[in-house]
VEXDREN-2710 file (C-alpha; in Angstrom, 1 decimal):
% VEXDREN-2710
k/r/px/py/pz
1/MET/139.7/109.7/-4.2
2/SER/143.1/108.3/-4.9
3/GLN/145.4/108.0/-1.9
4/ARG/148.9/109.5/-1.6
5/LEU/151.7/107.0/-1.7
6/PRO/152.9/106.2/1.8
7/PRO/156.6/106.4/2.7
8/TRP/157.2/102.7/2.6
9/ILE/156.3/102.5/-1.1
10/ARG/159.7/103.0/-2.8
11/GLN/160.6/102.8/-6.4
12/SER/164.3/102.8/-7.2
13/LEU/165.0/104.2/-10.6
14/HIS/168.8/103.6/-10.4
15/THR/170.2/102.0/-13.5
16/ASP/173.5/100.3/-14.1
17/LYS/175.2/98.1/-16.6
18/GLY/172.9/95.2/-16.0
19/PHE/169.8/97.3/-16.7
20/THR/171.3/98.6/-20.0
21/GLN/172.3/95.1/-21.1
22/VAL/168.9/93.6/-20.4
23/HIS/167.0/96.5/-22.1
24/ALA/169.2/96.2/-25.2
25/LEU/168.9/92.4/-25.4
26/VAL/165.1/92.4/-25.0
27/ASP/164.8/95.1/-27.6
28/ALA/167.1/93.3/-30.0
29/MET/165.2/90.0/-29.7
30/ARG/161.9/91.7/-30.2
31/LEU/160.6/90.4/-26.9
32/ASN/157.9/91.7/-24.5
33/THR/158.4/91.8/-20.8
34/VAL/155.8/92.0/-18.1
35/CYS/158.2/94.3/-16.4
36/GLU/157.4/97.0/-19.0
37/GLU/153.9/96.0/-20.1
38/ALA/152.5/95.8/-16.6
39/ARG/154.6/98.8/-15.3
40/CYS/156.2/96.7/-12.6
41/PRO/157.7/98.9/-9.8
42/ASN/160.6/96.5/-9.5
43/ARG/161.7/96.7/-13.1
44/HIS/164.9/98.6/-12.3
45/ALA/165.9/96.4/-9.4
46/CYS/165.4/93.2/-11.5
47/TRP/167.1/94.5/-14.7
48/ASN/170.0/95.7/-12.7
49/ARG/170.5/92.1/-11.5
50/GLY/170.3/90.9/-15.1
51/THR/166.9/89.3/-14.9
52/ALA/163.6/89.9/-16.6
53/THR/160.2/88.2/-16.8
54/ILE/159.5/87.5/-20.4
55/MET/155.9/87.9/-21.6
56/ILE/155.0/85.7/-24.6
57/LEU/152.0/85.4/-26.9
58/GLY/152.0/89.0/-27.9
59/GLU/151.3/92.2/-26.0
60/THR/147.5/92.4/-26.2
61/CYS/145.4/90.5/-23.8
62/THR/141.9/89.2/-24.6
63/ARG/140.8/90.0/-21.0
64/SER/140.3/93.3/-19.3
65/CYS/141.1/93.0/-15.6
66/GLY/140.6/96.2/-13.6
67/PHE/144.0/96.1/-12.0
68/CYS/146.3/95.3/-15.0
69/ALA/148.2/97.7/-17.1
70/VAL/148.7/95.3/-20.1
71/LYS/146.6/96.5/-22.9
72/SER/143.5/94.5/-23.9
73/GLY/141.8/94.0/-27.2
74/ARG/142.0/91.8/-30.2
75/PRO/145.5/90.3/-30.5
76/GLU/147.5/89.6/-33.6
77/GLY/148.4/86.0/-34.7
78/LEU/150.9/84.0/-32.7
79/ASP/154.6/84.3/-33.3
80/THR/155.9/80.8/-33.8
81/ASP/159.6/82.0/-33.7
82/GLU/159.1/83.5/-30.2
83/PRO/160.2/80.4/-28.3
84/ARG/163.6/80.4/-30.1
85/ARG/164.2/84.1/-29.3
86/VAL/163.3/83.7/-25.7
87/ALA/165.8/80.8/-25.4
88/ALA/168.5/82.9/-27.2
89/ALA/167.9/85.8/-24.8
90/ALA/168.0/83.5/-21.7
91/LYS/171.3/82.0/-22.9
92/ALA/172.8/85.4/-23.7
93/MET/171.9/86.5/-20.1
94/ALA/173.3/83.2/-18.7
95/LEU/170.2/82.9/-16.6
96/LYS/170.0/80.4/-13.7
97/HIS/166.2/80.9/-13.4
98/ILE/163.7/82.3/-15.9
99/VAL/160.1/83.3/-15.5
100/ILE/157.9/83.1/-18.6
101/THR/154.5/84.6/-18.5
102/SER/151.9/85.7/-21.1
103/VAL/148.8/87.6/-21.9
104/ASN/145.5/85.7/-22.0
105/ARG/144.8/84.3/-25.5
106/ASP/141.2/83.2/-25.2
107/ASP/141.1/83.7/-29.0
108/GLN/143.2/80.5/-29.4
109/ALA/141.7/77.1/-29.1
110/ASP/144.6/76.0/-26.8
111/GLY/145.0/79.4/-25.1
112/GLY/148.5/79.6/-26.5
113/SER/149.7/76.6/-24.5
114/ALA/151.6/75.0/-27.4
115/ILE/153.8/78.2/-27.6
116/PHE/154.3/78.0/-23.8
117/ALA/155.4/74.4/-24.1
118/GLU/157.7/75.1/-27.0
119/THR/159.3/78.0/-25.1
120/ILE/160.0/75.8/-22.1
121/ARG/161.6/73.1/-24.3
122/LYS/163.7/75.6/-26.2
123/VAL/165.0/77.2/-23.0
124/ARG/165.8/73.9/-21.3
125/ALA/167.7/72.7/-24.4
126/ALA/169.7/76.0/-24.6
127/LEU/170.3/76.2/-20.9
128/PRO/170.0/72.8/-19.2
129/SER/171.0/74.1/-15.8
130/CYS/168.4/76.9/-15.9
131/THR/165.2/76.4/-13.8
132/VAL/162.1/77.4/-15.7
133/GLU/159.1/79.0/-14.0
134/VAL/155.9/79.7/-15.9
135/LEU/153.2/82.2/-14.8
136/THR/150.2/81.2/-16.9
137/PRO/146.6/82.1/-17.5
138/ASP/143.9/79.7/-16.4
139/PHE/143.4/78.5/-20.1
140/GLU/139.7/78.8/-19.4
141/GLY/140.0/75.6/-17.3
142/VAL/140.8/73.4/-20.3
143/GLU/142.9/70.6/-18.8
144/SER/144.4/69.6/-22.2
145/SER/146.0/73.0/-22.4
146/LEU/147.3/72.8/-18.8
147/GLN/148.7/69.3/-19.7
148/THR/150.5/70.6/-22.7
149/VAL/152.4/73.1/-20.6
150/LEU/153.1/70.6/-17.8
151/GLU/154.4/68.0/-20.2
152/ALA/157.1/70.4/-21.3
153/GLY/158.7/70.1/-17.8
154/PRO/158.7/73.5/-16.1
155/HIS/160.2/73.5/-12.6
156/VAL/157.5/75.9/-11.2
157/TYR/153.9/76.3/-12.3
158/ASN/152.6/79.7/-11.2
159/HIS/149.1/81.0/-11.6
160/ASN/147.9/84.0/-9.6
161/LEU/144.7/84.0/-7.6
162/GLU/145.1/87.8/-7.4
163/THR/142.4/88.6/-4.8
164/VAL/139.9/87.2/-2.4
165/LYS/136.7/85.3/-3.4
166/ARG/134.3/88.3/-2.8
167/LEU/136.3/90.6/-5.1
168/GLN/137.0/88.3/-8.0
169/ALA/134.0/89.4/-10.1
170/SER/134.8/93.1/-9.9
171/ILE/138.6/92.8/-10.2
172/ARG/139.0/90.0/-12.8
173/PRO/135.5/89.5/-14.3
174/GLN/136.6/87.1/-17.0
175/ALA/138.3/84.8/-14.5
176/ASN/136.9/82.6/-11.7
177/TYR/138.0/81.9/-8.2
178/GLY/137.2/78.2/-8.3
179/ARG/138.7/77.8/-11.8
180/SER/142.0/79.3/-10.6
181/LEU/142.1/77.0/-7.6
182/ASN/141.4/74.0/-9.9
183/THR/144.3/75.1/-12.2
184/LEU/146.7/75.1/-9.3
185/ARG/145.3/71.8/-8.0
186/PHE/145.8/70.2/-11.4
187/ALA/149.4/71.4/-11.5
188/SER/150.2/70.3/-7.9
189/GLN/149.0/66.7/-8.7
190/TRP/151.2/66.4/-11.8
191/GLN/153.8/63.7/-11.9
192/PRO/156.8/64.2/-11.8
193/ARG/156.1/66.8/-9.1
194/ILE/156.8/70.4/-9.8
195/GLY/156.7/73.5/-7.6
196/THR/153.2/75.2/-7.5
197/LYS/153.0/78.9/-6.8
198/SER/150.4/81.6/-6.5
199/GLY/150.0/85.2/-5.4
200/ILE/147.5/87.7/-4.2
201/MET/147.6/91.5/-4.0
202/LEU/146.2/93.6/-1.1
203/GLY/144.7/97.0/-0.9
204/LEU/141.5/96.5/-2.9
205/GLY/139.1/96.4/0.0
206/GLU/139.6/92.8/1.3
207/THR/139.4/91.9/5.0
208/GLU/142.1/90.0/6.8
209/GLU/139.6/87.1/7.4
210/GLU/139.1/86.9/3.6
211/ILE/142.8/86.9/3.0
212/VAL/143.4/84.1/5.4
213/GLU/140.5/82.1/3.7
214/ALA/142.2/82.6/0.3
215/LEU/145.6/81.5/1.8
216/GLN/143.9/78.4/3.2
217/ASP/142.3/77.6/-0.2
218/LEU/145.6/78.0/-2.0
219/TYR/147.4/75.7/0.4
220/GLU/144.7/73.1/0.1
221/ALA/145.0/73.4/-3.7
222/GLY/148.6/72.3/-3.4
223/CYS/150.6/75.5/-3.5
224/THR/154.0/75.5/-1.8
225/MET/155.1/79.0/-2.8
226/LEU/153.2/82.2/-2.1
227/THR/153.6/85.9/-2.8
228/ILE/151.7/88.7/-1.2
229/GLY/152.1/92.3/-2.4
230/GLN/150.4/95.7/-2.4
231/TYR/148.3/96.7/-5.4
232/LEU/149.5/99.9/-7.0
233/ARG/147.2/101.7/-9.5
234/PRO/148.8/101.8/-12.9
235/SER/146.8/104.7/-14.1
236/ARG/143.6/106.7/-13.6
237/ASP/141.8/104.3/-15.8
238/HIS/142.4/101.4/-13.4
239/LEU/140.9/100.4/-10.0
240/GLU/141.7/102.8/-7.2
241/VAL/143.7/101.7/-4.2
242/VAL/141.3/101.3/-1.3
243/LYS/144.1/101.1/1.3
244/TYR/147.9/101.0/1.5
245/ILE/148.8/98.1/3.8
246/GLU/151.4/98.7/6.5
247/PRO/154.6/96.5/6.3
248/GLU/153.8/95.1/9.7
249/ALA/150.6/93.6/8.3
250/PHE/152.5/91.9/5.5
251/ASP/154.8/90.4/8.1
252/ARG/151.8/89.1/10.1
253/LEU/150.3/87.6/7.0
254/ALA/153.6/85.9/6.2
255/ASP/153.6/84.3/9.7
256/ILE/150.0/83.2/9.2
257/ALA/150.8/81.6/5.8
258/ARG/153.7/79.7/7.3
259/GLU/151.4/78.5/10.2
260/ILE/149.0/77.3/7.5
261/GLY/151.9/75.3/6.0
262/PHE/153.4/77.2/3.2
263/PRO/157.2/76.5/3.2
264/ALA/158.1/79.5/1.0
265/VAL/156.5/82.9/1.4
266/ALA/157.4/86.4/0.1
267/SER/155.2/89.1/1.7
268/GLY/155.7/92.8/1.5
269/PRO/154.4/96.0/-0.1
270/MET/156.7/95.7/-3.1
271/VAL/156.6/92.0/-3.6
272/ARG/155.4/90.8/-7.0
273/SER/154.8/87.3/-8.3
274/SER/158.1/87.0/-10.1
275/PHE/160.3/89.3/-8.0
276/ARG/163.4/87.3/-7.0
277/ALA/161.5/84.2/-8.0
278/GLU/164.8/82.1/-7.9
279/ASP/165.1/82.8/-4.2
280/LEU/161.6/81.5/-3.4
281/TYR/162.1/78.4/-5.5
282/ALA/165.4/77.7/-3.8
283/GLN/163.5/77.3/-0.5
284/VAL/161.5/74.4/-1.9
285/ALA/163.7/73.0/-4.6
286/SER/164.7/69.9/-2.6
287/ARG/161.1/68.7/-2.7
288/TYR/161.3/68.4/-6.5
289/THR/164.8/66.9/-7.1
290/ASP/163.3/63.7/-8.5
291/GLN/162.2/65.6/-11.6
292/PRO/164.2/64.5/-14.7
293/SER/166.2/67.1/-16.6
294/MET/163.9/66.7/-19.6
295/PRO/160.7/64.8/-18.6
296/ASP/159.3/62.3/-21.0
297/ALA/155.8/63.5/-21.7
298/ARG/154.6/59.9/-21.9
299/SER/155.5/59.2/-18.3
300/ASN/153.7/62.3/-16.9
301/ARG/150.4/61.7/-15.2
302/ARG/148.2/63.1/-12.5
303/THR/147.9/61.4/-9.2
304/PRO/144.4/60.0/-8.5
END
C-alpha cells in the first residue's frame, strides 16, 4: 500500500518571471528537460532561478527502470541540430552552470556519446565562462563512448548509482552496480582532472549498512560530489515507496559521507542529482582549476 506523504515533503508550485522565461525558451528551442520528463519535484524552484537541466537524445529511453518517469520504448533517430539549440538556450539564459543529461540510447552504437560531446563543445564555445556538468548513462560500459564525452571537456562528470547493490536488479534491471562504479572510476582517472559526481535515492527498502557500503564504493571509485535524496513515486505504475526517510537520517548520512572523505555532499528529502548543482561544484572547483578552458583531446589520457 502506498504511503501518505509526510509533512517534510514539500513541493512549491509558486511561479514567477524566471519560471515563465525558462518555460518559454525551452519550448521555443524544442528542447526536453529532465525537470518535466522525470516529473522532478524541484522544477518550480529551479525554473524560478532561471536554471533547467536539459535532456538530450530525445524523450524516449531504451531502458525501463522501475523508478523513472521518463517514457521507455523505441526512440526516434538522433537530432543532430540539438547541440546548437542547447547552446543557444544556455546563452539566452546567461547560465553560469549547465547540467546536460539524456535518456539511454542503447540503440546507438556509441550510446549517443557523439551528441553529448558536440553539445558540450557548442555550449563552451557559446559561453566560455559557463561550467558544464553532464549526467550520463553508463554507455553499456563502452570506454570509447565515455572517452568521447570526456574529451569534449566537461567540468563535472555525473553518473548516478541510484541505489544499493542488493536492489540494483529490481530497480534498474538493465544497468549494473559494478559497471556504474567502473564508469565513475574511468571518469575520475581522466586527465586533465574533472569533478566526478554520483547520487543515490532512499526509501526503496535499503538498510543504512547498505547505504554506507554504497557510499564507500562511490568514494573509492573517485567521486568527490555526492547527492542523497528521497525516492518519490511518479505514478501508480512505478515502484512503491517503502519508507519516507526522516530529515535527521539524511543529516546523519551526510556526516557519514564527509567522514568517509567526500568534500561536497547534498543530502535531504528533496535533493536531486542536479538541484543547485552549481553550489555543489563550487565546493570542489579549486581541485580542478588546472583544466584548460577548451581541452585538447589529444592531450587527454587516463592515469595508470
